[in-house]
N, C-alpha and C positions, 0 to 999 in steps of 0.2 A: 726271368719274367719281366715284362715291361710294366711299370706301375703308373707312369705319368707321360704326358706328351713330350716333355723335355727329354726323357729317355728314349722315347720313340724316335726323336730327331737325332739325338746324339749317337744312337746305335749305328745309323747310316754314316754319320760323319767318321765313326771309327772303322767301319767295314769298307766304305766306298767314298772316301773323301773327294776324289777327283770325278766321280761319277756325276753326269748332268742331272740335276734335280728339277729345275724348271726352265722351260723355254718360253719367252714372252716376246712374240714378234721376232726381231732380228737379235734379241738379247737372250743369252744362255748363261746359266749361272750353276756351278757345281755345289755339292753338298757342303764342302768346306767354305766355299765363298759365301754361301747363304748363311752359315753359322757366323761368319764374321760380321755380316750386316745385321743379323739377329741380335748378336751380342751388343753391337753399337746402339741398337734401338732400346735394349734392356737398360743400358746405362743412361740413355736419354730419358727414358720413363722414370727411372729411379731418381735421377737428378731433378726431375720435375716434381718430386714429392710423392709419386705413386708407391703405395704400400700393398703388401699381400692382402688380397680380398677387395681392393679397390676395382672398381669397373672401368675399363677403357673402351671408349667407343671408337671402333675402327671404321671409318667411313672413307674407303678407298676403292678404286677399281681393282678387279682381279689382276694381280701383278706380282712381280718378285717382292715389291715393297709390302703388299698386303700379307704375303706368306710370312715374310721375315717379321713383321709386326705381330702376327699371331703368336709365333713361337717365342718372341721376346716377352710378350705379356705373360705367357704360360710359365716361362722360366722364373720370372720374379713373383709368381703366385698371384698375379692379377687375374681378373675375370674378364675375358674378351666379350664385347658386344658388337656383333657384326651388323653394320648399317649398309643395306644395299645401296650401290652408287646410283641407282635410278630414282631414289627417293628424293623428295623436295622438302622445302622448309618445315611444314607442319609435320610430316611423318618423322623426319630427322630430330626435330625438337621433342616430339613425343617420346621417342625411343630413348633419347638422352635424359629427358626428365624422369621417365619411368624407371630407367635402370639406376638413376642417381649416379650417373657417370662422373668420374673425377677428371677425366682427360678425354678429349677429342683428338683423334690422330686422323689427318686428312691430307689432301694435296691441293695445290693452288687452283687447279682447274675446277675441282668439285666445289671448293670453297666459293669460288666466283660465280658458280652457277645457282647458288642459293640467293634467294631474293633479299635476304637479310642475314646477318651472322646468328649463330645459334647462341641466343643471349643468356640462356641459364647456366652456361658452363664457364667456369673461371679460366681453365686452362685449355689451350688448343695448340697442337703441334702441327705445323705444315711441313711435312717431310722434305719437300723440295726447296725449302727455304732455311734449313737448318745445317749447322756444321756437326759432323759426327766425330767422335773420339774414341780411342780404344783405352780401356781401363781394366783393371782387375774385376772380373765378374764372379761374385760368390756362387757356389754350387746351389742347385735348387733344392728346396726342402719340401717341395709339393708331394702329397700322397694321393693315391688313386680316388679317394672319396671326395676330395676338394672340388668345389664348383669351378669349372674351367670356362664355360661359355653360356651366354644367354642369346638364344635365337628367338626373334620376334616373328610370329606367324600371323597372317592377315585374318584368319578364322572366318567363319561364316556369318557372324553377327558381332557387333560391339567392336571395341578397340583391340588392336593386337595384343596378344598375350606373350610375355617372355617365358620361354621354356628353358628350365635350368638343366644343363648337362655337365656331368662330372668328368673328370679324366678318364675314369673307368668306362663310362657310357660311351665316349667317343672311341677309345681304343677297342672296346669290344665290337663296336659297329664296323670298324676298320678290319678287325680280325675275321669277323663272321662273313662279311660280304666279300672280302678278297679270298677267303677260303673257297667259296662256291664259284667265284669267277676265275679262280686258279691264277691269281695275279702274282707275277714274279718280278725280279729285278730287270728282266728283259721287256716289260711292258711299258709302252708309251701311250699314255692316256691323254686324250683331248678334253680340255676343260671348257665347257660351253655354258654351264649352270653357275650362278652366283654361289659364293662361299656362305652366304646367308641363307641358302637353301641347304637343308641337312645332307642331301645326297651330293651336292656340289662340293661341300667340305669334305664329305667322305671320300670323295675321288682323290683329293689331295692327300688325306691321311692314309688311305690305302696304298697310294704311290710311295709315300715316305716309309711306311711300315716295311715294304719290300725292297726299297731302294730303286724304284722305277723312276720314270720321268714324266712330269706333268707338262702339258703344252697348252698354254693359255690362248684362247681364241675368243676375242671379244665381239667379233662380227656375228650377226645372226643371218647373214646373207648365204644361201646355199652354196653359191660359187665360192665364196671365201672359205667356208668350212671345208668344202671338197678339195680346194687347193692345199689347205693345211693337212688334211687326211693324207694326201699323196706326198706332199713335200717332207712330212715328218715321219712317214712310215707308221702311222697311228695303228695301235693294236687294240685299244678300248674306246668305245664311243657310248656315251649316256646322254639321253635327252628326254624332254617332255613331250606329250602328244602334239602340242601346237608346233613344236619344232619338227617332229617327225613329218607332220603334214606338209610343211614347207619344204623339207628334203625330198618328199614324194611328189612334189608338183612337177608337171610335165616339163617346165622350163628349167627345173633343177637338174644338175649334172650327176647327182648322186647315184641314181639307178642305172647310169650309162657308162660310168667310169670303172676301172679295175682297181680294186682295193686288196691286193693279195696279202698285205700285212694285217689287215683288220681281222681280229679274232673274235671279238664279241660286241654286241650292242645290248644296252639296257634301256628299258623304258620305265619311268616312274612318274609321279605326280598326276595320274589319271590314267584311264584305260586306253591302250593303243587300239584303234579301230582294227577289226579282223582284216579288212581290205588291205591295210598297210603292211600288216604282217606278211601277207601273201606277196605283196609287191617287193618287199625287202628280201624275202627268202628266195624269190625267183631271180632278183637282180645279183645277189650275194649269197649263193647257196652254201658257201663254206663258213659263213659267219654264224656264230651261235647267237640266238636272241633270247634274252632273258627278260620276262615280264615281272615287274616287281611292284609291290604294294606296301605302304606304310603310312605312319603318322608320325609327326615330329616328336610327339610326347614319348614314343618308343622306337623312334628311327625307322627301321624296316620291320615289317611283320612277316610278310610272305614273299615267295617268289615262285614263278612257273619255270622249270628247267627247259632248255631248248628242245629236248625230245618230245615235249608235250605241247609245244606251240601250235603244231598243225592238228594235234589230236583234239585239244580243248582250248582253242584260242581265246575264249572269253573267260577263262579261269584265271584267278589271281594266285593259283598254286597252293602250296602248303607252307607251313612254318619255316622261317630261316633256322639254321642250326642254333642250338641253345635257347630256343624260344618255344613256348607252347601257346597255341591259339585255340581259344574255346569260343563257341557260338552259343550264347545264352539268350533264352526266351524272357518274356515279361515276368514270368514266375520264378526266375532265377534258377531255372534248370537248363542243363545242356540240351541243345536242340537235336532232334532226329534228323536224318537225311532229308534235304529239301525243305526243311523248316526254317524260315527266316528268323534270325536273331541278331544280337549285337555281338560284334567281334571284341573278344576280351583277350588282352595280350599279357602274358607273364614270362619273365626271363630277364637276360642280362642287360638288355638295352633300355630298360625303363628309366625315364629321366627322373629328376628330383622334384618335379612339379612345377608350378608357375611362380615366377618371381613376384613377390608382394601381392599374392592373390590367393589367400588360404581358402576362401569360399569355392572358387572354381577348382582348385587343387582337390578338395575334398570330394567334389562331384565327379572328377575324372579319375583320381587315383584312390581306388578303394581296395578293401581286403579281397584276395582271391578266394574263390568259393571253396576249392577242394585241397588246398595246401596250407601247411603251417610254416612259417618262417623260422628264423633263429629263436631259440629259447622259448618256443611255443607261441611266439607272437604271430599274428596274422601276416601273411605275405601280401604286399601290395601289388596289384595288377592295374593295368590301364584299361578303362572301359571306353572304347574308342568313339562311340557315337556313330559307328558305321554299321549299316545293315548288310549282312552277308548270308550266305547259305552254304552248306557242304553237300557234296554228292555221296553215294555209297562208298567211293574209294577214298574219301577224305579230301578231295580237292574243293577249294573254296571259290565262291563266285560273289562278286561285289554287287550289291543291290543299290545302295545309296546312302546319303547322309540322313540320320535320323532327324536332323533340324532343317533338312531341305526337301523332305518328301513332300509330294503333291497329292492332295486328296481330291480326286475328281469322280464325281458321280458314285460316290461311296467307296471307291477303290483307292488304295494307296499306290502312287506311281512314283518311280525314281526319275528325276530330270535327266540323269545320265543315260537311262534307257531310251527316253524320248530322243535325245540328241544322237544316240547311236543309230536309231532308225533313220532320222533325218539325214545324217552324214552318209548312210549307205546308199542313199538315193543317187549319189554322184552328182548332185545338182549344187551342192553347197560346199564351201571350203571350211566353215566354221559354224557351230550352232550352240546356243545356250538356251535352255528352257527354264521357265519359272512360272509361277501362278499368281493371279490376282483375284481378290474376291468378286464373285459374279452376283451373289445374293447371300442371304443369311446362312444357307445351308450348302452352297456349292462354290466352286472356283472355275476361272477360266484359264486355260494354259496359253501362254504366250511362248512363241519360238522366235528368238532373235537369231537371224541367219546372215551370213556373208556369202552371197552367190559366188560360185566358182567362176562363172563367166557372166558379168553383169549385163553385157549387151544381148545375150541370148536367153538369160533367165526369164522364165515365166512362172508366175506364183501358182498358176492353176495346175502346172505340171507337178509341182511339189505337193499340192493339196491332193491331187489324184493319187500319187504314189502314197502318201500318208493313209489315205482312205483304203487303198488296196493292201498295204502292209501292216497297218497298226490297228489294235483294238479300239473300238469307238471312244472308250473313256480316255485313251491316250492321245488322241489326234489333237494337235493344237488348234484352238479357235482363232488365234490371232497369229499372223506371221508378219514379223517386223524386219524390213531389210536394212542392213548396216553396211557402210563401206569397210569398216574395220572395228574390231573390239578393243576396248581398254583392257590392259593386262595388269596382273598383279606384278609384284617385284620379282616373283619366281617364274614369270613368263606364262602363267596360266590365265584364261580369261577371267576377268574381274566380274563375277557374277552379281555382286552387289552393285558395282558401278553401272553394269549393263542394265539392270532392272531400274535403278534410279534414272538413268538417261532416258529410258522408255517413259517412266512416269512424268519426267520433266519435259520431255520434247514431244510427246504424243498425247498422253492422257490430259495434261494441263491445257494444251491447245484445244482439245475437243471440249473440255468443260469451260474454257474461256470463250 
């Protein structure tokens, strides 16, 4: 049995030392070579005074170096804090401060792009400016319940929260996901998502678990992605809806090229529009599409298997293996079919809570309703804050966030549902819906949109479509045209940023 992430790594070094572990552009590195580099980093971190339990902020691009730095931190019992390389000063500073990081590991290019150094941290290692040495590395003494990682999520409100994940959390996630995706040593998985995004990291760990190969592609251009898919004989492709939309664009080669080696595609981070599922199924009928849903607090919760994608394309599926998903109403009772309630997750992948945030931990991580844990103590479940419902066969359907729900004319409306309608018009590339106060008792719905063809787009066409296809209480009162959307560090539309841009650029000008 694998108890910690160092064992996960060393197992493949023992079984497949010469197997290619990571491909990064023109660079290829075997498991044995990756171990040597990781050991050198472990010694470097230890010589810098890092002790077991210290936090190491890893501010690197997805690369061979970032993979080696992760396993180096885990070997010595340190806690990795992944900092997305697209973040700037304020975000990097906040994460470093909040995690109380003892060390920042970065590279010259990223350090230079910061407007000023991260001033609150005493020790910084710039990997491309240090000399590495090989020394005797003591065996790891980490156990499965030790804290391995803090992932910071943007959240819907407030500052990012640091979600604590143990070695067992991360290993369980890799075991469960790779089980239903049937990942083996023969898989070659393309890495498009940041490691600071839970599924982006899971792709790395699932690959290492089985001795596969991870191919890092940092470009988000469809042509570059497609070149890598063909050149490296990629078998596994995972992305978020925004990226799927780019790959489905008429100018993208993705639906026109042959991909005989591609075995599966996975969607996470939001609902894939039904239209895109049909496009991809038609273009690549041999590829299995898995629609997945989860929250970082519990990693993944559900998935829809490929044989159900055409049958119920709007479903988020059923619970992943070794997890139970309950739908609970306001009375604390399990919901009947078609009754909307909160998704409650119990099982192996539940995280350890929020770093230095006992108040929010107590709100989100609460005793499960129907089960007792060890020694009669209540088992802790994650109350997701997501509204879902299930049908008579137990398949789940996502309704929206409890803290983003829009109340319009007395009805509760999911912004995601509004966006799905607008996107299905085929007139827009992207859409984000939110509400603003209209008066003391009602709100107005705003739809921020990026037209698919700015030269041909007519707002009235979209309004007529909405009037034809949507219930009256759901129709946006305001349609705001944007050239592009700001994105979060995980590539999702930045809902808070889009709303703030509207308030600053439109509402303030009207009031002024």
